[in-house]
C-alpha positions as CSV (number, residue, x, y, z in Angstrom):
1,X,62.5,108.5,91.9
2,X,63.1,106.4,88.6
3,X,63.7,102.8,88.8
4,X,67.4,102.9,87.6
5,X,68.3,105.2,90.4
6,X,67.1,102.9,93.0
7,X,68.5,99.9,91.5
8,X,72.1,101.8,91.4
9,X,71.3,102.8,95.3
10,X,70.6,99.3,96.2
11,X,73.9,98.1,94.2
12,X,76.1,100.5,95.5
13,X,75.1,100.3,99.1
14,X,75.6,96.3,99.0
15,X,78.7,97.1,97.5
16,X,79.6,99.5,100.3
17,X,78.3,97.0,102.7
18,X,80.2,94.1,101.0
19,X,83.5,95.9,100.3
20,X,83.9,97.8,104.2
21,X,83.5,93.8,105.3
22,X,86.4,92.6,102.6
23,X,88.7,95.8,103.7
24,X,88.1,95.0,107.9
25,X,89.0,91.2,106.9
26,X,92.4,92.0,104.5
27,X,93.7,94.8,107.0
28,X,93.1,92.2,110.1
29,X,95.1,89.7,108.6
30,X,97.4,91.9,107.5
31,X,97.8,93.5,110.8
32,X,97.8,89.8,112.3
33,X,100.8,89.5,110.3
34,X,102.6,92.4,111.1
35,X,100.8,95.3,112.9
36,X,102.1,98.2,111.9
37,X,101.9,96.9,108.0
38,X,98.3,96.2,108.5
39,X,97.7,99.6,109.8
40,X,99.4,101.5,107.0
41,X,97.1,99.2,104.8
42,X,94.0,100.0,106.4
43,X,95.1,103.8,106.3
44,X,95.5,103.6,103.0
45,X,92.1,101.5,102.3
46,X,90.6,104.2,104.3
47,X,92.2,107.8,102.1
48,X,90.1,105.5,99.0
49,X,87.4,104.2,100.3
50,X,85.9,107.1,102.3
51,X,86.1,109.3,99.4
52,X,84.0,106.9,97.5
53,X,81.5,106.7,99.9
54,X,81.1,110.3,99.9
55,X,80.5,110.9,96.0
56,X,78.2,107.7,96.4
57,X,76.1,109.5,99.1
58,X,76.3,112.7,97.6
59,X,75.2,111.5,94.2
60,X,72.4,109.1,95.7
61,X,71.2,109.2,98.8
62,X,71.5,113.1,99.6
63,X,68.3,114.6,99.0
64,X,67.8,117.3,96.5
65,X,65.1,118.9,94.3
66,X,64.4,117.2,91.0
67,X,64.9,120.6,89.5
68,X,69.0,120.3,90.1
69,X,71.0,119.4,86.6
70,X,72.1,115.5,87.1
71,X,75.4,116.1,85.7
72,X,76.2,118.8,87.9
73,X,75.5,116.5,90.9
74,X,77.9,114.2,89.6
75,X,80.6,116.8,88.8
76,X,80.9,118.1,92.2
77,X,80.3,114.6,93.5
78,X,83.7,113.9,92.0
79,X,85.3,117.4,92.9
80,X,84.2,116.1,96.5
81,X,86.0,112.5,96.3
82,X,89.2,114.4,95.5
83,X,89.4,117.3,97.5
84,X,88.4,114.2,100.6
85,X,91.6,112.6,99.2
86,X,93.5,114.6,99.0
87,X,93.0,115.9,102.6
88,X,92.7,112.3,104.2
89,X,96.1,111.5,102.4
90,X,97.5,114.8,103.5
91,X,96.6,114.6,107.1
92,X,97.4,110.6,107.5
93,X,100.9,111.5,105.9
94,X,101.4,114.2,108.4
95,X,99.8,112.9,112.0
96,X,100.7,109.0,111.6
97,X,104.4,108.9,111.6
98,X,105.1,105.4,111.5
99,X,103.4,104.9,108.0
100,X,104.7,102.5,106.1
101,X,104.4,104.0,102.6
102,X,104.3,101.2,100.5
103,X,101.6,99.3,102.6
104,X,99.6,102.7,102.7
105,X,99.3,103.0,98.9
106,X,99.2,99.2,98.2
107,X,95.8,99.4,100.4
108,X,95.0,102.5,98.5
109,X,95.2,100.8,94.7
110,X,93.5,97.6,96.3
111,X,90.7,99.8,97.6
112,X,90.4,102.0,94.1
113,X,90.4,98.6,92.5
114,X,87.6,97.5,94.8
115,X,85.8,100.2,94.5
116,X,85.6,99.9,90.3
117,X,85.5,96.0,90.2
118,X,83.2,95.2,92.9
119,X,79.6,97.1,91.6
120,X,80.6,95.5,88.1
121,X,80.6,92.3,89.7
122,X,77.7,92.4,91.4
123,X,75.8,93.5,88.4
124,X,77.0,90.8,86.2
125,X,76.6,88.1,89.0
126,X,72.8,89.2,89.3
127,X,72.1,88.8,85.6
């Protein structure tokens, strides 16, 4: 395994752990203030965070042969992320009747921004 891929695996594993702690803390604080809003916020965070974790797993942690085209793995992971996001959002809209949509999408966009910003901040602080 190349050193670059190994380093990326370490960064993303650490970023996922740190961001899951941040999501739990923020959702807990919001739940203490207003319980149902906090649940909706957490559901929105999970709708973005779980597909991100799936794509990171698919690219970096799934064992595959070295003969596979690297770009096709990234495209497949991105497709899986989109599909998982759509399925999770549809299931949450369908089976959580007391979902607050504003809090849900606030959590969704919070998780999206965290997925983008946290790995870059970690790389920047390391250098």
